[in-house]
Predicted model as a PDB file, atoms N, CA, C, CB and O in Angstrom, pLDDT in the B-factor column:
MODEL        1                                                                  
ATOM      1  N   MET A   1      14.559  48.425-124.327  1.00 73.00           N  
ATOM      2  CA  MET A   1      13.644  49.117-123.459  1.00 73.00           C  
ATOM      3  C   MET A   1      12.391  49.475-124.262  1.00 73.00           C  
ATOM      4  CB  MET A   1      14.306  50.377-122.845  1.00 73.00           C  
ATOM      5  O   MET A   1      12.488  49.941-125.397  1.00 73.00           O  
ATOM      6  N   VAL A   2      11.260  49.264-123.690  1.00 80.00           N  
ATOM      7  CA  VAL A   2       9.981  49.596-124.312  1.00 80.00           C  
ATOM      8  C   VAL A   2       9.403  50.797-123.584  1.00 80.00           C  
ATOM      9  CB  VAL A   2       8.991  48.384-124.276  1.00 80.00           C  
ATOM     10  O   VAL A   2       9.327  50.821-122.355  1.00 80.00           O  
ATOM     11  N   THR A   3       8.997  51.794-124.364  1.00 80.00           N  
ATOM     12  CA  THR A   3       8.384  52.985-123.799  1.00 80.00           C  
ATOM     13  C   THR A   3       7.030  53.191-124.454  1.00 80.00           C  
ATOM     14  CB  THR A   3       9.290  54.230-123.989  1.00 80.00           C  
ATOM     15  O   THR A   3       6.921  53.128-125.678  1.00 80.00           O  
ATOM     16  N   VAL A   4       6.012  53.432-123.671  1.00 86.00           N  
ATOM     17  CA  VAL A   4       4.669  53.685-124.183  1.00 86.00           C  
ATOM     18  C   VAL A   4       4.338  55.147-123.937  1.00 86.00           C  
ATOM     19  CB  VAL A   4       3.612  52.747-123.511  1.00 86.00           C  
ATOM     20  O   VAL A   4       4.395  55.624-122.803  1.00 86.00           O  
ATOM     21  N   LEU A   5       3.991  55.857-125.004  1.00 86.00           N  
ATOM     22  CA  LEU A   5       3.543  57.249-124.895  1.00 86.00           C  
ATOM     23  C   LEU A   5       2.036  57.263-125.093  1.00 86.00           C  
ATOM     24  CB  LEU A   5       4.266  58.180-125.946  1.00 86.00           C  
ATOM     25  O   LEU A   5       1.534  56.762-126.099  1.00 86.00           O  
ATOM     26  N   TYR A   6       1.329  57.822-124.157  1.00 89.00           N  
ATOM     27  CA  TYR A   6      -0.115  57.895-124.298  1.00 89.00           C  
ATOM     28  C   TYR A   6      -0.606  59.236-123.773  1.00 89.00           C  
ATOM     29  CB  TYR A   6      -0.803  56.728-123.555  1.00 89.00           C  
ATOM     30  O   TYR A   6       0.055  59.889-122.964  1.00 89.00           O  
ATOM     31  N   GLY A   7      -1.775  59.628-124.251  1.00 91.00           N  
ATOM     32  CA  GLY A   7      -2.376  60.890-123.839  1.00 91.00           C  
ATOM     33  C   GLY A   7      -3.476  61.274-124.803  1.00 91.00           C  
ATOM     34  O   GLY A   7      -3.760  60.564-125.768  1.00 91.00           O  
ATOM     35  N   ARG A   8      -4.082  62.395-124.527  1.00 94.00           N  
ATOM     36  CA  ARG A   8      -5.168  62.887-125.374  1.00 94.00           C  
ATOM     37  C   ARG A   8      -4.634  63.394-126.704  1.00 94.00           C  
ATOM     38  CB  ARG A   8      -5.943  63.998-124.662  1.00 94.00           C  
ATOM     39  O   ARG A   8      -3.437  63.634-126.864  1.00 94.00           O  
ATOM     40  N   ALA A   9      -5.540  63.550-127.643  1.00 91.00           N  
ATOM     41  CA  ALA A   9      -5.178  64.095-128.948  1.00 91.00           C  
ATOM     42  C   ALA A   9      -4.668  65.527-128.782  1.00 91.00           C  
ATOM     43  CB  ALA A   9      -6.389  64.054-129.918  1.00 91.00           C  
ATOM     44  O   ALA A   9      -5.265  66.333-128.069  1.00 91.00           O  
ATOM     45  N   GLY A  10      -3.568  65.824-129.445  1.00 92.00           N  
ATOM     46  CA  GLY A  10      -3.032  67.171-129.423  1.00 92.00           C  
ATOM     47  C   GLY A  10      -2.131  67.499-128.252  1.00 92.00           C  
ATOM     48  O   GLY A  10      -1.747  68.655-128.079  1.00 92.00           O  
ATOM     49  N   CYS A  11      -1.782  66.504-127.438  1.00 94.00           N  
ATOM     50  CA  CYS A  11      -0.953  66.800-126.269  1.00 94.00           C  
ATOM     51  C   CYS A  11       0.541  66.666-126.550  1.00 94.00           C  
ATOM     52  CB  CYS A  11      -1.332  65.888-125.129  1.00 94.00           C  
ATOM     53  O   CYS A  11       1.347  66.904-125.651  1.00 94.00           O  
ATOM     54  N   GLY A  12       0.936  66.294-127.769  1.00 92.00           N  
ATOM     55  CA  GLY A  12       2.346  66.278-128.145  1.00 92.00           C  
ATOM     56  C   GLY A  12       3.012  64.915-128.163  1.00 92.00           C  
ATOM     57  O   GLY A  12       4.235  64.828-128.052  1.00 92.00           O  
ATOM     58  N   LYS A  13       2.230  63.841-128.300  1.00 90.00           N  
ATOM     59  CA  LYS A  13       2.811  62.495-128.322  1.00 90.00           C  
ATOM     60  C   LYS A  13       3.735  62.299-129.523  1.00 90.00           C  
ATOM     61  CB  LYS A  13       1.702  61.442-128.343  1.00 90.00           C  
ATOM     62  O   LYS A  13       4.847  61.792-129.371  1.00 90.00           O  
ATOM     63  N   THR A  14       3.293  62.687-130.690  1.00 86.00           N  
ATOM     64  CA  THR A  14       4.095  62.512-131.901  1.00 86.00           C  
ATOM     65  C   THR A  14       5.346  63.367-131.851  1.00 86.00           C  
ATOM     66  CB  THR A  14       3.275  62.856-133.144  1.00 86.00           C  
ATOM     67  O   THR A  14       6.421  62.906-132.234  1.00 86.00           O  
ATOM     68  N   ARG A  15       5.233  64.581-131.397  1.00 90.00           N  
ATOM     69  CA  ARG A  15       6.397  65.460-131.265  1.00 90.00           C  
ATOM     70  C   ARG A  15       7.420  64.867-130.301  1.00 90.00           C  
ATOM     71  CB  ARG A  15       5.966  66.854-130.785  1.00 90.00           C  
ATOM     72  O   ARG A  15       8.621  64.894-130.570  1.00 90.00           O  
ATOM     73  N   GLU A  16       6.947  64.337-129.190  1.00 91.00           N  
ATOM     74  CA  GLU A  16       7.822  63.696-128.209  1.00 91.00           C  
ATOM     75  C   GLU A  16       8.481  62.447-128.789  1.00 91.00           C  
ATOM     76  CB  GLU A  16       7.033  63.334-126.948  1.00 91.00           C  
ATOM     77  O   GLU A  16       9.659  62.184-128.548  1.00 91.00           O  
ATOM     78  N   LEU A  17       7.708  61.686-129.552  1.00 87.00           N  
ATOM     79  CA  LEU A  17       8.241  60.493-130.198  1.00 87.00           C  
ATOM     80  C   LEU A  17       9.403  60.843-131.124  1.00 87.00           C  
ATOM     81  CB  LEU A  17       7.140  59.777-130.981  1.00 87.00           C  
ATOM     82  O   LEU A  17      10.454  60.203-131.073  1.00 87.00           O  
ATOM     83  N   PHE A  18       9.218  61.849-131.961  1.00 88.00           N  
ATOM     84  CA  PHE A  18      10.271  62.226-132.895  1.00 88.00           C  
ATOM     85  C   PHE A  18      11.468  62.852-132.187  1.00 88.00           C  
ATOM     86  CB  PHE A  18       9.726  63.188-133.930  1.00 88.00           C  
ATOM     87  O   PHE A  18      12.604  62.643-132.614  1.00 88.00           O  
ATOM     88  N   SER A  19      11.251  63.601-131.134  1.00 91.00           N  
ATOM     89  CA  SER A  19      12.395  64.175-130.424  1.00 91.00           C  
ATOM     90  C   SER A  19      13.208  63.076-129.735  1.00 91.00           C  
ATOM     91  CB  SER A  19      11.920  65.217-129.388  1.00 91.00           C  
ATOM     92  O   SER A  19      14.438  63.131-129.730  1.00 91.00           O  
ATOM     93  N   ARG A  20      12.535  62.085-129.158  1.00 89.00           N  
ATOM     94  CA  ARG A  20      13.255  60.966-128.544  1.00 89.00           C  
ATOM     95  C   ARG A  20      13.977  60.130-129.590  1.00 89.00           C  
ATOM     96  CB  ARG A  20      12.293  60.086-127.750  1.00 89.00           C  
ATOM     97  O   ARG A  20      15.116  59.711-129.382  1.00 89.00           O  
ATOM     98  N   ALA A  21      13.309  59.888-130.721  1.00 89.00           N  
ATOM     99  CA  ALA A  21      13.926  59.096-131.791  1.00 89.00           C  
ATOM    100  C   ALA A  21      15.152  59.801-132.356  1.00 89.00           C  
ATOM    101  CB  ALA A  21      12.914  58.825-132.912  1.00 89.00           C  
ATOM    102  O   ALA A  21      16.159  59.151-132.634  1.00 89.00           O  
ATOM    103  N   LYS A  22      15.087  61.112-132.530  1.00 90.00           N  
ATOM    104  CA  LYS A  22      16.237  61.866-133.034  1.00 90.00           C  
ATOM    105  C   LYS A  22      17.397  61.811-132.053  1.00 90.00           C  
ATOM    106  CB  LYS A  22      15.849  63.322-133.303  1.00 90.00           C  
ATOM    107  O   LYS A  22      18.547  61.658-132.465  1.00 90.00           O  
ATOM    108  N   ALA A  23      17.113  61.932-130.761  1.00 92.00           N  
ATOM    109  CA  ALA A  23      18.170  61.875-129.750  1.00 92.00           C  
ATOM    110  C   ALA A  23      18.834  60.500-129.733  1.00 92.00           C  
ATOM    111  CB  ALA A  23      17.602  62.206-128.359  1.00 92.00           C  
ATOM    112  O   ALA A  23      20.057  60.405-129.642  1.00 92.00           O  
ATOM    113  N   LEU A  24      18.036  59.438-129.821  1.00 89.00           N  
ATOM    114  CA  LEU A  24      18.600  58.091-129.839  1.00 89.00           C  
ATOM    115  C   LEU A  24      19.376  57.835-131.128  1.00 89.00           C  
ATOM    116  CB  LEU A  24      17.493  57.049-129.677  1.00 89.00           C  
ATOM    117  O   LEU A  24      20.419  57.181-131.112  1.00 89.00           O  
ATOM    118  N   ASP A  25      18.865  58.350-132.239  1.00 87.00           N  
ATOM    119  CA  ASP A  25      19.540  58.172-133.526  1.00 87.00           C  
ATOM    120  C   ASP A  25      20.906  58.847-133.524  1.00 87.00           C  
ATOM    121  CB  ASP A  25      18.679  58.731-134.666  1.00 87.00           C  
ATOM    122  O   ASP A  25      21.868  58.296-134.059  1.00 87.00           O  
ATOM    123  N   LYS A  26      21.001  60.025-132.933  1.00 90.00           N  
ATOM    124  CA  LYS A  26      22.281  60.739-132.856  1.00 90.00           C  
ATOM    125  C   LYS A  26      23.293  59.975-132.015  1.00 90.00           C  
ATOM    126  CB  LYS A  26      22.078  62.141-132.277  1.00 90.00           C  
ATOM    127  O   LYS A  26      24.494  60.039-132.275  1.00 90.00           O  
ATOM    128  N   SER A  27      22.812  59.250-131.004  1.00 91.00           N  
ATOM    129  CA  SER A  27      23.722  58.493-130.149  1.00 91.00           C  
ATOM    130  C   SER A  27      24.025  57.106-130.715  1.00 91.00           C  
ATOM    131  CB  SER A  27      23.134  58.362-128.755  1.00 91.00           C  
ATOM    132  O   SER A  27      24.799  56.355-130.122  1.00 91.00           O  
ATOM    133  N   GLY A  28      23.422  56.754-131.859  1.00 89.00           N  
ATOM    134  CA  GLY A  28      23.717  55.492-132.513  1.00 89.00           C  
ATOM    135  C   GLY A  28      22.857  54.321-132.085  1.00 89.00           C  
ATOM    136  O   GLY A  28      23.132  53.184-132.467  1.00 89.00           O  
ATOM    137  N   VAL A  29      21.834  54.570-131.310  1.00 89.00           N  
ATOM    138  CA  VAL A  29      20.936  53.514-130.846  1.00 89.00           C  
ATOM    139  C   VAL A  29      19.864  53.269-131.902  1.00 89.00           C  
ATOM    140  CB  VAL A  29      20.290  53.891-129.480  1.00 89.00           C  
ATOM    141  O   VAL A  29      19.332  54.216-132.481  1.00 89.00           O  
ATOM    142  N   SER A  30      19.551  52.015-132.151  1.00 87.00           N  
ATOM    143  CA  SER A  30      18.511  51.667-133.110  1.00 87.00           C  
ATOM    144  C   SER A  30      17.132  51.876-132.487  1.00 87.00           C  
ATOM    145  CB  SER A  30      18.675  50.208-133.584  1.00 87.00           C  
ATOM    146  O   SER A  30      16.904  51.524-131.330  1.00 87.00           O  
ATOM    147  N   VAL A  31      16.227  52.445-133.256  1.00 87.00           N  
ATOM    148  CA  VAL A  31      14.869  52.737-132.788  1.00 87.00           C  
ATOM    149  C   VAL A  31      13.883  51.909-133.601  1.00 87.00           C  
ATOM    150  CB  VAL A  31      14.543  54.263-132.905  1.00 87.00           C  
ATOM    151  O   VAL A  31      13.943  51.906-134.831  1.00 87.00           O  
ATOM    152  N   CYS A  32      12.971  51.204-132.921  1.00 87.00           N  
ATOM    153  CA  CYS A  32      11.920  50.435-133.578  1.00 87.00           C  
ATOM    154  C   CYS A  32      10.570  50.998-133.146  1.00 87.00           C  
ATOM    155  CB  CYS A  32      12.031  48.914-133.234  1.00 87.00           C  
ATOM    156  O   CYS A  32      10.279  51.101-131.955  1.00 87.00           O  
ATOM    157  N   LEU A  33       9.770  51.351-134.110  1.00 87.00           N  
ATOM    158  CA  LEU A  33       8.439  51.891-133.850  1.00 87.00           C  
ATOM    159  C   LEU A  33       7.420  50.877-134.350  1.00 87.00           C  
ATOM    160  CB  LEU A  33       8.237  53.289-134.541  1.00 87.00           C  
ATOM    161  O   LEU A  33       7.440  50.512-135.526  1.00 87.00           O  
ATOM    162  N   VAL A  34       6.534  50.418-133.477  1.00 88.00           N  
ATOM    163  CA  VAL A  34       5.492  49.465-133.845  1.00 88.00           C  
ATOM    164  C   VAL A  34       4.181  50.229-133.942  1.00 88.00           C  
ATOM    165  CB  VAL A  34       5.391  48.288-132.810  1.00 88.00           C  
ATOM    166  O   VAL A  34       3.728  50.846-132.977  1.00 88.00           O  
ATOM    167  N   VAL A  35       3.577  50.175-135.136  1.00 88.00           N  
ATOM    168  CA  VAL A  35       2.359  50.937-135.404  1.00 88.00           C  
ATOM    169  C   VAL A  35       1.309  50.024-136.035  1.00 88.00           C  
ATOM    170  CB  VAL A  35       2.659  52.148-136.329  1.00 88.00           C  
ATOM    171  O   VAL A  35       1.654  48.963-136.555  1.00 88.00           O  
ATOM    172  N   PRO A  36       0.042  50.415-136.001  1.00 89.00           N  
ATOM    173  CA  PRO A  36      -0.987  49.660-136.719  1.00 89.00           C  
ATOM    174  C   PRO A  36      -0.733  49.697-138.234  1.00 89.00           C  
ATOM    175  CB  PRO A  36      -2.390  50.226-136.397  1.00 89.00           C  
ATOM    176  O   PRO A  36      -0.036  50.577-138.738  1.00 89.00           O  
ATOM    177  N   GLU A  37      -1.303  48.738-138.932  1.00 89.00           N  
ATOM    178  CA  GLU A  37      -1.100  48.603-140.383  1.00 89.00           C  
ATOM    179  C   GLU A  37      -1.364  49.912-141.129  1.00 89.00           C  
ATOM    180  CB  GLU A  37      -2.007  47.507-140.939  1.00 89.00           C  
ATOM    181  O   GLU A  37      -0.626  50.252-142.055  1.00 89.00           O  
ATOM    182  N   GLN A  38      -2.401  50.645-140.739  1.00 88.00           N  
ATOM    183  CA  GLN A  38      -2.809  51.838-141.466  1.00 88.00           C  
ATOM    184  C   GLN A  38      -1.775  52.959-141.373  1.00 88.00           C  
ATOM    185  CB  GLN A  38      -4.137  52.324-140.944  1.00 88.00           C  
ATOM    186  O   GLN A  38      -1.737  53.818-142.254  1.00 88.00           O  
ATOM    187  N   LEU A  39      -0.947  52.979-140.348  1.00 85.00           N  
ATOM    188  CA  LEU A  39       0.008  54.062-140.146  1.00 85.00           C  
ATOM    189  C   LEU A  39       1.425  53.739-140.596  1.00 85.00           C  
ATOM    190  CB  LEU A  39       0.031  54.434-138.713  1.00 85.00           C  
ATOM    191  O   LEU A  39       2.293  54.612-140.544  1.00 85.00           O  
ATOM    192  N   SER A  40       1.685  52.516-141.034  1.00 85.00           N  
ATOM    193  CA  SER A  40       3.063  52.120-141.299  1.00 85.00           C  
ATOM    194  C   SER A  40       3.705  52.960-142.396  1.00 85.00           C  
ATOM    195  CB  SER A  40       3.116  50.659-141.679  1.00 85.00           C  
ATOM    196  O   SER A  40       4.833  53.422-142.221  1.00 85.00           O  
ATOM    197  N   ILE A  41       3.040  53.170-143.499  1.00 86.00           N  
ATOM    198  CA  ILE A  41       3.617  53.957-144.595  1.00 86.00           C  
ATOM    199  C   ILE A  41       3.786  55.416-144.188  1.00 86.00           C  
ATOM    200  CB  ILE A  41       2.735  53.860-145.849  1.00 86.00           C  
ATOM    201  O   ILE A  41       4.806  56.033-144.496  1.00 86.00           O  
ATOM    202  N   THR A  42       2.801  55.963-143.505  1.00 88.00           N  
ATOM    203  CA  THR A  42       2.871  57.355-143.055  1.00 88.00           C  
ATOM    204  C   THR A  42       4.062  57.586-142.143  1.00 88.00           C  
ATOM    205  CB  THR A  42       1.589  57.746-142.336  1.00 88.00           C  
ATOM    206  O   THR A  42       4.802  58.555-142.316  1.00 88.00           O  
ATOM    207  N   ARG A  43       4.250  56.700-141.171  1.00 86.00           N  
ATOM    208  CA  ARG A  43       5.359  56.856-140.222  1.00 86.00           C  
ATOM    209  C   ARG A  43       6.708  56.584-140.873  1.00 86.00           C  
ATOM    210  CB  ARG A  43       5.167  55.926-139.033  1.00 86.00           C  
ATOM    211  O   ARG A  43       7.693  57.235-140.526  1.00 86.00           O  
ATOM    212  N   GLU A  44       6.781  55.631-141.816  1.00 86.00           N  
ATOM    213  CA  GLU A  44       8.031  55.388-142.538  1.00 86.00           C  
ATOM    214  C   GLU A  44       8.450  56.643-143.299  1.00 86.00           C  
ATOM    215  CB  GLU A  44       7.879  54.193-143.510  1.00 86.00           C  
ATOM    216  O   GLU A  44       9.622  57.018-143.284  1.00 86.00           O  
ATOM    217  N   CYS A  45       7.507  57.284-143.956  1.00 88.00           N  
ATOM    218  CA  CYS A  45       7.800  58.514-144.690  1.00 88.00           C  
ATOM    219  C   CYS A  45       8.241  59.624-143.743  1.00 88.00           C  
ATOM    220  CB  CYS A  45       6.573  58.963-145.493  1.00 88.00           C  
ATOM    221  O   CYS A  45       9.168  60.371-144.055  1.00 88.00           O  
ATOM    222  N   ALA A  46       7.593  59.738-142.603  1.00 87.00           N  
ATOM    223  CA  ALA A  46       7.948  60.778-141.635  1.00 87.00           C  
ATOM    224  C   ALA A  46       9.338  60.542-141.050  1.00 87.00           C  
ATOM    225  CB  ALA A  46       6.910  60.834-140.510  1.00 87.00           C  
ATOM    226  O   ALA A  46      10.105  61.491-140.894  1.00 87.00           O  
ATOM    227  N   PHE A  47       9.675  59.293-140.725  1.00 84.00           N  
ATOM    228  CA  PHE A  47      11.014  58.986-140.209  1.00 84.00           C  
ATOM    229  C   PHE A  47      12.068  59.250-141.263  1.00 84.00           C  
ATOM    230  CB  PHE A  47      11.095  57.528-139.740  1.00 84.00           C  
ATOM    231  O   PHE A  47      13.143  59.767-140.959  1.00 84.00           O  
ATOM    232  N   SER A  48      11.765  58.896-142.501  1.00 85.00           N  
ATOM    233  CA  SER A  48      12.707  59.134-143.595  1.00 85.00           C  
ATOM    234  C   SER A  48      12.911  60.625-143.815  1.00 85.00           C  
ATOM    235  CB  SER A  48      12.214  58.473-144.888  1.00 85.00           C  
ATOM    236  O   SER A  48      14.040  61.072-144.012  1.00 85.00           O  
ATOM    237  N   ALA A  49      11.845  61.390-143.785  1.00 87.00           N  
ATOM    238  CA  ALA A  49      11.948  62.841-143.974  1.00 87.00           C  
ATOM    239  C   ALA A  49      12.706  63.503-142.832  1.00 87.00           C  
ATOM    240  CB  ALA A  49      10.559  63.460-144.097  1.00 87.00           C  
ATOM    241  O   ALA A  49      13.348  64.534-143.030  1.00 87.00           O  
ATOM    242  N   ALA A  50      12.635  62.920-141.640  1.00 85.00           N  
ATOM    243  CA  ALA A  50      13.351  63.465-140.483  1.00 85.00           C  
ATOM    244  C   ALA A  50      14.836  63.108-140.520  1.00 85.00           C  
ATOM    245  CB  ALA A  50      12.726  62.950-139.185  1.00 85.00           C  
ATOM    246  O   ALA A  50      15.617  63.624-139.720  1.00 85.00           O  
ATOM    247  N   GLY A  51      15.232  62.229-141.444  1.00 85.00           N  
ATOM    248  CA  GLY A  51      16.628  61.865-141.585  1.00 85.00           C  
ATOM    249  C   GLY A  51      17.129  60.867-140.553  1.00 85.00           C  
ATOM    250  O   GLY A  51      18.323  60.829-140.257  1.00 85.00           O  
ATOM    251  N   LEU A  52      16.236  60.066-140.006  1.00 86.00           N  
ATOM    252  CA  LEU A  52      16.630  59.074-139.006  1.00 86.00           C  
ATOM    253  C   LEU A  52      17.220  57.852-139.708  1.00 86.00           C  
ATOM    254  CB  LEU A  52      15.417  58.666-138.120  1.00 86.00           C  
ATOM    255  O   LEU A  52      16.555  57.227-140.534  1.00 86.00           O  
ATOM    256  N   LYS A  53      18.455  57.516-139.383  1.00 84.00           N  
ATOM    257  CA  LYS A  53      19.157  56.430-140.061  1.00 84.00           C  
ATOM    258  C   LYS A  53      18.987  55.090-139.370  1.00 84.00           C  
ATOM    259  CB  LYS A  53      20.614  56.753-140.165  1.00 84.00           C  
ATOM    260  O   LYS A  53      18.933  54.059-140.042  1.00 84.00           O  
ATOM    261  N   ASN A  54      18.902  55.074-138.054  1.00 84.00           N  
ATOM    262  CA  ASN A  54      18.814  53.829-137.287  1.00 84.00           C  
ATOM    263  C   ASN A  54      17.392  53.570-136.807  1.00 84.00           C  
ATOM    264  CB  ASN A  54      19.765  53.874-136.093  1.00 84.00           C  
ATOM    265  O   ASN A  54      17.194  53.028-135.719  1.00 84.00           O  
ATOM    266  N   ALA A  55      16.410  53.948-137.600  1.00 86.00           N  
ATOM    267  CA  ALA A  55      15.014  53.792-137.181  1.00 86.00           C  
ATOM    268  C   ALA A  55      14.281  52.833-138.115  1.00 86.00           C  
ATOM    269  CB  ALA A  55      14.298  55.161-137.152  1.00 86.00           C  
ATOM    270  O   ALA A  55      14.432  52.896-139.335  1.00 86.00           O  
ATOM    271  N   ASN A  56      13.496  51.957-137.529  1.00 88.00           N  
ATOM    272  CA  ASN A  56      12.675  51.010-138.278  1.00 88.00           C  
ATOM    273  C   ASN A  56      11.235  51.163-137.842  1.00 88.00           C  
ATOM    274  CB  ASN A  56      13.161  49.552-138.071  1.00 88.00           C  
ATOM    275  O   ASN A  56      10.944  51.337-136.659  1.00 88.00           O  
ATOM    276  N   VAL A  57      10.330  51.097-138.814  1.00 90.00           N  
ATOM    277  CA  VAL A  57       8.900  51.157-138.531  1.00 90.00           C  
ATOM    278  C   VAL A  57       8.315  49.795-138.887  1.00 90.00           C  
ATOM    279  CB  VAL A  57       8.192  52.320-139.334  1.00 90.00           C  
ATOM    280  O   VAL A  57       8.476  49.315-140.009  1.00 90.00           O  
ATOM    281  N   PHE A  58       7.639  49.179-137.929  1.00 92.00           N  
ATOM    282  CA  PHE A  58       7.040  47.870-138.134  1.00 92.00           C  
ATOM    283  C   PHE A  58       5.552  47.930-137.878  1.00 92.00           C  
ATOM    284  CB  PHE A  58       7.693  46.827-137.234  1.00 92.00           C  
ATOM    285  O   PHE A  58       5.106  48.507-136.887  1.00 92.00           O  
ATOM    286  N   SER A  59       4.772  47.322-138.788  1.00 91.00           N  
ATOM    287  CA  SER A  59       3.385  47.036-138.464  1.00 91.00           C  
ATOM    288  C   SER A  59       3.409  45.722-137.688  1.00 91.00           C  
ATOM    289  CB  SER A  59       2.466  46.952-139.765  1.00 91.00           C  
ATOM    290  O   SER A  59       4.452  45.073-137.617  1.00 91.00           O  
ATOM    291  N   PHE A  60       2.300  45.325-137.116  1.00 90.00           N  
ATOM    292  CA  PHE A  60       2.287  44.117-136.300  1.00 90.00           C  
ATOM    293  C   PHE A  60       2.636  42.880-137.123  1.00 90.00           C  
ATOM    294  CB  PHE A  60       0.923  43.941-135.647  1.00 90.00           C  
ATOM    295  O   PHE A  60       3.408  42.032-136.675  1.00 90.00           O  
ATOM    296  N   SER A  61       2.068  42.775-138.328  1.00 89.00           N  
ATOM    297  CA  SER A  61       2.359  41.605-139.158  1.00 89.00           C  
ATOM    298  C   SER A  61       3.793  41.635-139.684  1.00 89.00           C  
ATOM    299  CB  SER A  61       1.375  41.528-140.329  1.00 89.00           C  
ATOM    300  O   SER A  61       4.440  40.591-139.773  1.00 89.00           O  
ATOM    301  N   ARG A  62       4.290  42.806-140.029  1.00 91.00           N  
ATOM    302  CA  ARG A  62       5.663  42.916-140.512  1.00 91.00           C  
ATOM    303  C   ARG A  62       6.670  42.588-139.403  1.00 91.00           C  
ATOM    304  CB  ARG A  62       5.919  44.327-141.059  1.00 91.00           C  
ATOM    305  O   ARG A  62       7.708  41.981-139.668  1.00 91.00           O  
ATOM    306  N   LEU A  63       6.370  42.983-138.177  1.00 89.00           N  
ATOM    307  CA  LEU A  63       7.224  42.640-137.043  1.00 89.00           C  
ATOM    308  C   LEU A  63       7.260  41.133-136.843  1.00 89.00           C  
ATOM    309  CB  LEU A  63       6.733  43.336-135.765  1.00 89.00           C  
ATOM    310  O   LEU A  63       8.326  40.557-136.625  1.00 89.00           O  
ATOM    311  N   ALA A  64       6.098  40.492-136.917  1.00 88.00           N  
ATOM    312  CA  ALA A  64       6.033  39.038-136.772  1.00 88.00           C  
ATOM    313  C   ALA A  64       6.831  38.351-137.873  1.00 88.00           C  
ATOM    314  CB  ALA A  64       4.573  38.557-136.798  1.00 88.00           C  
ATOM    315  O   ALA A  64       7.576  37.411-137.596  1.00 88.00           O  
ATOM    316  N   ASN A  65       6.688  38.805-139.120  1.00 89.00           N  
ATOM    317  CA  ASN A  65       7.436  38.215-140.230  1.00 89.00           C  
ATOM    318  C   ASN A  65       8.937  38.386-140.044  1.00 89.00           C  
ATOM    319  CB  ASN A  65       7.002  38.839-141.552  1.00 89.00           C  
ATOM    320  O   ASN A  65       9.702  37.469-140.341  1.00 89.00           O  
ATOM    321  N   THR A  66       9.365  39.534-139.562  1.00 87.00           N  
ATOM    322  CA  THR A  66      10.798  39.779-139.323  1.00 87.00           C  
ATOM    323  C   THR A  66      11.338  38.858-138.244  1.00 87.00           C  
ATOM    324  CB  THR A  66      11.038  41.241-138.925  1.00 87.00           C  
ATOM    325  O   THR A  66      12.425  38.299-138.388  1.00 87.00           O  
ATOM    326  N   VAL A  67      10.585  38.699-137.167  1.00 88.00           N  
ATOM    327  CA  VAL A  67      11.007  37.811-136.088  1.00 88.00           C  
ATOM    328  C   VAL A  67      11.068  36.370-136.580  1.00 88.00           C  
ATOM    329  CB  VAL A  67      10.053  37.925-134.886  1.00 88.00           C  
ATOM    330  O   VAL A  67      12.033  35.660-136.293  1.00 88.00           O  
ATOM    331  N   PHE A  68      10.059  35.932-137.311  1.00 89.00           N  
ATOM    332  CA  PHE A  68      10.046  34.565-137.852  1.00 89.00           C  
ATOM    333  C   PHE A  68      11.230  34.338-138.773  1.00 89.00           C  
ATOM    334  CB  PHE A  68       8.736  34.292-138.607  1.00 89.00           C  
ATOM    335  O   PHE A  68      11.869  33.287-138.711  1.00 89.00           O  
ATOM    336  N   ARG A  69      11.531  35.308-139.626  1.00 88.00           N  
ATOM    337  CA  ARG A  69      12.625  35.174-140.581  1.00 88.00           C  
ATOM    338  C   ARG A  69      13.966  35.065-139.867  1.00 88.00           C  
ATOM    339  CB  ARG A  69      12.638  36.359-141.543  1.00 88.00           C  
ATOM    340  O   ARG A  69      14.821  34.279-140.275  1.00 88.00           O  
ATOM    341  N   GLU A  70      14.159  35.844-138.806  1.00 86.00           N  
ATOM    342  CA  GLU A  70      15.438  35.850-138.117  1.00 86.00           C  
ATOM    343  C   GLU A  70      15.585  34.734-137.084  1.00 86.00           C  
ATOM    344  CB  GLU A  70      15.632  37.169-137.451  1.00 86.00           C  
ATOM    345  O   GLU A  70      16.705  34.334-136.765  1.00 86.00           O  
ATOM    346  N   CYS A  71      14.475  34.230-136.562  1.00 88.00           N  
ATOM    347  CA  CYS A  71      14.555  33.219-135.498  1.00 88.00           C  
ATOM    348  C   CYS A  71      14.137  31.823-135.949  1.00 88.00           C  
ATOM    349  CB  CYS A  71      13.695  33.638-134.338  1.00 88.00           C  
ATOM    350  O   CYS A  71      14.066  30.916-135.119  1.00 88.00           O  
ATOM    351  N   GLY A  72      13.865  31.626-137.198  1.00 80.00           N  
ATOM    352  CA  GLY A  72      13.521  30.289-137.662  1.00 80.00           C  
ATOM    353  C   GLY A  72      12.063  30.123-138.014  1.00 80.00           C  
ATOM    354  O   GLY A  72      11.695  29.141-138.659  1.00 80.00           O  
ATOM    355  N   GLY A  73      11.248  31.029-137.621  1.00 67.00           N  
ATOM    356  CA  GLY A  73       9.861  31.073-138.049  1.00 67.00           C  
ATOM    357  C   GLY A  73       9.001  29.887-137.659  1.00 67.00           C  
ATOM    358  O   GLY A  73       9.167  29.292-136.595  1.00 67.00           O  
ATOM    359  N   THR A  74       8.095  29.569-138.533  1.00 65.00           N  
ATOM    360  CA  THR A  74       7.089  28.549-138.258  1.00 65.00           C  
ATOM    361  C   THR A  74       7.569  27.167-138.654  1.00 65.00           C  
ATOM    362  CB  THR A  74       5.801  28.872-138.984  1.00 65.00           C  
ATOM    363  O   THR A  74       6.809  26.203-138.556  1.00 65.00           O  
ATOM    364  N   ALA A  75       8.807  27.047-139.098  1.00 62.00           N  
ATOM    365  CA  ALA A  75       9.333  25.748-139.531  1.00 62.00           C  
ATOM    366  C   ALA A  75       9.536  24.804-138.366  1.00 62.00           C  
ATOM    367  CB  ALA A  75      10.641  25.929-140.269  1.00 62.00           C  
ATOM    368  O   ALA A  75       9.973  23.670-138.561  1.00 62.00           O  
TER     369      ALA A  75                                                      
ENDMDL                                                                          
END                                                                             
């Protein structure tokens, strides 16, 4: 399932994201967060600090590389 959170700055998008990710992590569901290149390290650190075990943070290029690696790629 893909969920898009959008809204103005300061309306609680990040807080909602982490609360949903924590709830899914507790139930054992894997969470994938796709972010722009500039935010990938920041979000990885935040997910790690929150103690999320089943969460992955992908930048667009890293997501493409992962899909290529697992599905046969450009070969």
